[in-house]
Every structure is written in C-alpha cells, then in structure tokens.
C-alpha positions in Angstrom: 32.0 90.6 119.8 31.8 93.0 116.8 32.8 90.9 113.8 33.2 94.1 111.7 36.3 95.2 113.7 39.5 93.7 112.2 41.8 92.2 114.8 45.4 93.5 114.5 47.7 90.9 112.7 49.8 89.3 115.4 53.4 88.6 114.5 55.9 86.2 116.1 58.7 86.6 113.6 61.7 88.7 114.4 62.5 88.9 110.7 59.0 90.3 110.0 59.3 92.6 113.0 62.4 94.4 111.6 61.0 94.5 108.1 57.9 96.3 109.5 60.1 98.7 111.4 62.2 99.5 108.4 59.2 100.1 106.2 58.1 103.0 108.3 61.6 104.2 109.2 63.0 107.6 108.2 66.7 108.3 108.9 67.1 111.7 110.4 69.8 113.1 108.1 68.6 111.9 104.7 69.4 114.5 101.9 66.2 116.3 101.0 67.7 119.6 99.6 68.1 121.1 96.2 70.6 123.9 96.4 74.3 124.0 96.9 73.7 125.7 100.3 71.5 122.8 101.2 74.2 120.3 100.2 76.9 122.1 102.1 74.9 122.3 105.3 73.8 118.6 105.0 77.3 117.4 104.2 78.8 119.2 107.2 76.1 117.8 109.6 76.0 114.2 108.3 79.8 113.9 108.1 80.2 115.3 111.6 77.6 112.8 112.9 79.2 109.8 111.2 82.7 110.8 112.6 81.2 110.6 116.1 79.5 107.3 115.3 82.8 105.7 114.1 84.0 105.9 117.7 87.5 105.1 118.8 90.1 105.4 116.1 93.6 103.9 116.8 96.6 106.2 117.1 98.9 105.8 114.0 102.5 104.7 114.5 105.3 105.0 112.0 104.6 102.7 109.0 108.1 101.2 109.1 107.7 99.7 105.6 109.7 96.5 105.0 109.9 95.3 101.4 110.0 91.5 101.9 110.4 90.7 98.2 110.4 92.6 94.8 110.2 91.2 91.3 109.7 92.6 87.8 106.9 91.0 85.8 104.1 92.1 83.5 105.8 95.5 83.0 105.5 96.0 86.7 107.6 96.1 89.9 105.7 93.8 92.2 106.3 94.0 96.0 105.2 92.5 99.2 105.5 95.2 101.9 104.9 94.9 105.6 103.4 98.0 107.3 102.7 98.9 110.9 99.2 100.3 111.2 98.9 100.9 115.0 100.7 99.8 118.1 99.0 96.4 118.1 98.4 95.7 114.4 100.5 95.3 111.3 99.5 94.3 107.8 101.0 92.8 104.6 100.4 94.8 101.4 100.9 93.9 97.8 102.0 96.8 95.7 102.4 97.1 92.0 104.4 99.8 90.4 104.5 100.4 86.6 108.0 100.6 85.3 107.2 104.0 83.8 106.9 105.4 87.3 110.7 105.3 87.4 110.7 108.3 85.1 107.5 110.1 86.3 105.4 109.6 89.4 102.1 107.9 88.6 98.5 108.2 90.0 97.7 105.5 92.5 94.7 103.4 93.4 93.8 101.6 96.7 92.1 98.4 95.6 89.6 97.0 98.2 88.7 93.3 98.3 85.3 91.9 99.1 84.0 89.4 101.5 86.0 86.4 100.4 88.6 84.2 102.0 91.5 85.2 99.7 91.4 88.9 100.6 94.0 91.0 98.7 95.4 88.1 96.7 92.4 88.0 94.3 92.2 91.7 93.6 95.9 91.7 92.8 95.6 88.7 90.5 97.7 86.3 92.5 96.7 82.9 91.1 97.9 79.5 92.3 98.0 76.2 90.3 97.6 74.5 93.6 94.4 76.4 94.5 92.0 76.4 91.5 89.2 77.9 93.7 91.2 81.1 93.9 91.7 81.2 90.1 88.0 80.5 89.6 87.0 83.3 92.0 89.1 85.8 90.0 87.5 84.7 86.7 84.0 84.7 88.1 84.1 88.3 89.5 86.7 89.7 87.0 88.3 90.3 90.4 91.9 91.3 89.6 91.3 95.0 89.1 94.4 95.8 91.1 96.5 94.0 88.4 94.4 95.4 85.6 94.8 99.0 86.8 98.5 98.6 87.3 98.9 97.4 83.8 97.2 100.6 82.7 99.8 102.8 84.4 98.6 103.1 88.0 100.5 102.3 91.2 98.1 99.9 93.0 98.0 98.6 96.6 95.8 96.1 98.4 95.8 94.8 101.9 93.6 92.2 103.8 90.9 93.9 105.8 90.8 92.7 109.4 89.6 89.1 109.7 90.4 88.3 106.0 93.3 86.7 104.2 96.5 86.7 106.3 94.5 88.4 109.1 91.9 85.6 109.4 93.5 83.7 112.3 93.8 80.5 110.4 90.7 80.8 108.2 88.0 79.5 110.4 88.6 80.1 114.1 84.8 80.1 114.9 83.2 77.3 112.9 79.7 78.0 111.8 80.0 81.7 112.6 81.0 84.7 110.5 84.3 86.1 111.9 83.2 89.6 111.1 80.2 89.3 113.4 82.3 87.9 116.2 84.9 90.7 115.9 82.1 93.3 115.6 80.7 92.2 118.9 84.1 91.7 120.6 85.2 95.2 119.6 81.9 96.8 120.4 82.0 95.9 124.1 85.2 97.9 124.3 83.9 100.8 122.1 85.7 99.8 118.9 83.9 99.4 115.6 85.3 96.9 113.1 84.4 99.1 110.2 86.2 102.0 111.8 89.4 100.0 112.2 89.3 99.0 108.5 88.7 102.6 107.5 91.8 103.5 109.6 93.8 100.9 107.8 92.7 102.1 104.4 93.7 105.6 105.2 97.1 104.4 106.4 97.5 102.7 103.0 97.0 106.1 101.4 99.6 107.5 103.8 102.0 104.9 102.4 101.1 105.6 98.8 101.7 109.4 99.3 105.1 108.6 100.8 106.3 106.8 97.7 108.5 108.6 95.1 106.7 106.6 92.4 103.3 108.1 93.3 101.7 111.5 92.5 100.1 112.1 95.9 97.6 114.5 94.3 96.1 111.7 92.2 94.8 109.0 94.5 91.8 106.8 93.7 89.9 104.0 95.5 87.9 101.1 94.1 86.3 97.9 95.3 83.7 95.2 94.7 80.8 94.4 97.2 82.3 94.7 100.7 85.1 96.4 98.8 82.5 98.9 97.6 81.5 99.5 101.2 85.2 100.2 102.1 85.5 102.4 99.0 82.5 104.4 100.1 83.7 105.0 103.6 87.4 105.6 102.9 86.4 108.1 100.1 83.9 110.1 102.2 86.4 110.2 105.2 89.5 111.2 103.2 89.7 114.2 101.0 92.9 112.9 99.4 90.8 110.5 97.4 90.2 112.3 94.1 88.1 109.6 92.3 86.3 106.5 93.5 84.7 103.4 91.8 82.0 101.7 93.9 81.4 98.3 92.4 78.1 96.5 93.1 77.3 98.4 96.3 74.4 100.6 95.3 71.5 99.7 97.6 69.1 100.5 100.5 69.6 99.4 104.1 65.9 98.4 104.5 66.2 95.9 101.7 69.7 94.4 101.5 70.5 94.6 105.2 67.1 94.5 107.1 65.0 92.4 104.7 67.6 90.2 103.2 70.2 90.1 106.0 73.0 90.6 103.4 75.6 92.2 105.6 78.2 91.4 108.2 79.9 93.1 111.2 82.6 94.6 109.0 80.1 96.8 107.1 77.9 98.5 109.7 77.8 100.9 112.7 75.3 100.8 115.5 72.5 103.2 114.7 73.7 103.9 111.2 70.3 103.5 109.5 68.8 105.9 112.1 71.0 108.6 110.6 71.2 108.0 106.8 70.9 105.5 104.0 73.4 104.2 101.4 72.7 107.0 98.8 73.6 109.5 101.5 76.9 107.8 102.1 77.7 107.8 98.4 76.6 111.5 98.2 79.0 112.5 100.8 81.8 111.9 98.3 80.5 114.8 96.2 81.7 116.9 94.6 84.6 114.5 93.9 84.2 112.1 90.9 82.3 108.9 91.6 81.6 105.9 89.4 78.9 103.4 90.4 79.0 100.0 88.7 75.7 98.0 88.7 75.2 94.5 87.4 71.6 94.1 86.1 71.6 90.5 87.2 73.3 91.0 90.6 71.7 88.7 93.2 73.3 90.5 96.2 72.2 94.1 95.4 69.1 93.9 93.3 68.5 96.0 90.2 65.6 98.1 91.5 67.4 98.9 94.7 70.6 99.8 92.9 68.8 102.1 90.4 66.8 103.7 93.2 70.1 104.5 95.0 71.7 106.0 91.9 68.7 108.3 91.3 69.1 109.8 94.8 72.9 110.1 94.4 72.4 112.0 91.1 70.2 114.5 93.0 72.9 115.0 95.6 75.6 115.6 93.0 73.3 118.0 91.1 72.7 120.0 94.3 76.5 120.0 94.9 77.0 121.6 91.5 78.9 118.5 90.3 76.3 116.5 88.2 79.0 115.6 85.6 81.2 114.0 88.3 78.7 111.2 89.0 78.7 108.3 86.5 76.9 105.0 86.4 78.0 101.9 84.6 74.9 99.7 84.3 76.2 96.5 82.7 74.7 93.2 81.5 76.1 91.0 84.2 76.0 90.0 87.8 78.1 90.6 91.0 81.4 91.5 89.4 83.8 94.2 88.2 82.5 95.4 84.9 85.5 97.2 83.6 83.4 98.8 80.9 83.9 102.4 82.1 86.3 102.2 85.0 89.5 102.6 82.9 88.2 105.7 81.1 86.8 107.1 84.4 90.1 106.9 86.2 92.1 108.0 83.2 89.9 111.1 83.0 90.1 112.1 86.6 93.5 110.8 87.6 95.7 110.3 84.6 95.0 113.2 82.3 96.6 116.3 83.8 
C-alpha cells in the first residue's frame, strides 16, 4: 500500500452530499452578460424556461366578488371580500381603500404575507386582544405593511396563500409536518406546483384590483416579507402590470439558504429550479421595472453576506438592462422584518407621483 496516496474522503451524510453538489453546481441560465442585447436575450430565454417549469396553471373563472362586510376606520374603507380564483378554489381577501380614492383612483399594492400561521391578517394589521401572539408577531416583524401603505394613500389587498390562514385546513392537519411540503408533493404527482398555484392567485388579485373604480390600474405594486418576498419576486417577474416591487428579506443564494441550511418549504420552489438559475436571476427578471430590496444586517434567515452577494449581481443585471437607477437597496440595522426606511419613498416615487 502506498501511504503517499490520499484516500478519497468517504461521506455518509445526505446533507453533506447536497452541499458538495451545490458547491460545484452552475445553473445553465445564470446572467453573465453586460449589454442591453445580452439582457434582452437572457430575459427572453430564462422567462420562457421558467414559464414551462411552472407547469399547469388553473383556468380562471369570473371573480364573483362578494363584499361580506365594510367599515370606515383609520381614514380607510376596510372590506372583507370573497373571490373565486378557479373552479375548485376561492379565497377571502382583506382590502383597504383610502377615503381619498372616492375622488380620484389611487395606486394599489398587493401585500404578500410570509410563512406564518396568521397569513393575511398580520400584514393587514388585524390584531386581537384574545390572541396576543398575533399582536406580538406584527410588532416583531413590523408586519402590518398593508395597513401602513393604505394609510399613505394606497389601495391594499392581501389574501392567504394556499395552506395558510383561512386556507390551512384547521391549522395543523399533518402534525409534525410542514403543510407546504405535503401539498407540494400531493400536487406534484398530478403535475401541479404549489408555487404556481399561488402565483396564479396573486395575479388574480391584480385582476381584481384593476377592476375597481378606486384603483389606477396603471399603478400596481407588490411587496412582501420572507416567503412574501418569494411571492413578490415571482408575481412581479410573471406579470408586467406590476410597476414597482419591494422584496423584503429575500435576497439570497439557493446553495446556502436552501441546500446548506434547508431554509425553504414546498411553497417556494420548483423541481429543477436551481439547475436553471439562482435567486439574483429571478430578481433581475423584474428589470427594467423598479425594484427595492430590503436587507436586515442581523437577519438569521437570509444572512448578510449572502444577501449582499445577491444584490451585487442584481445591480449588474439592472445596469445591463439600462435601468441601474431603478434598483434600490435598503440595508438596515435590524433582523428579519419590514424596515420601512425607504419603502414609502420608493413607492411614492414610482407609483404615486404622476
């Protein structure tokens, strides 16, 4: 036996296995160009590939909006509205309309919730004295951006993504398991992707906003924290009606947050996605439309070095698209939460001032 020959390091860990695979992995449609022509070619190719990967999309049915209740509070018209998404699925939406919209249609923002049990209620600031946990969640994440933006003059809407809030089948139908992962597998065996179904629902919310006399349909925005940032990313890149987006605490890299740290769920992925692109590419597909990325320097979910690395690549994509000024970064001294330091001015600049 030649002792000078190093034996290959054997591995028995599946975690280590995928970490090693990700370390040497190169998605086939990463952006590597510099010119506007490079951007346009890449944008067309990647967007086309992703649309194929999204798989089956439901057929829309008439929304049949039903306003269950309406009150005036906080200078807003607050509504609970039932909407039909597709033949086999409806949703309850919370809609806030500034009183000023009675005189002049306002810009509107779809407000996406993150991976929490309260769904839309938290982002719309619905507190309960009987449920201090919900109030604490809103305070911890500065989570009620749907209410905050409405008070600044925007029509806002939020729904529960599938498997959350009122669509959670009683809260915990599969004890010890993540509902998102169960529904991801359940849908996949029939060719459905849970992410695709939520993108469909988000775009149907935009359909509803654009139908309202209170809304300026040319001034639609999307914003969301964490998993809400995932949804903001996908809805914005898939729907050109979105004129400005705020991705809150979802600047990252698949090989770290998903593969290394396992910080994901079945609502946020597509089979084979990392084989095609990385998170900076998804953000870059929103270009040249305005995009704000919020990054908490003490975020434990999407770490600082990963987030900064992501923004550096997105900047290059926006520069190649000829829209460098349309990409902004709010790097704030905080953790996994809505900063609010630049979001109001960002949306006012791109949606309100016209």
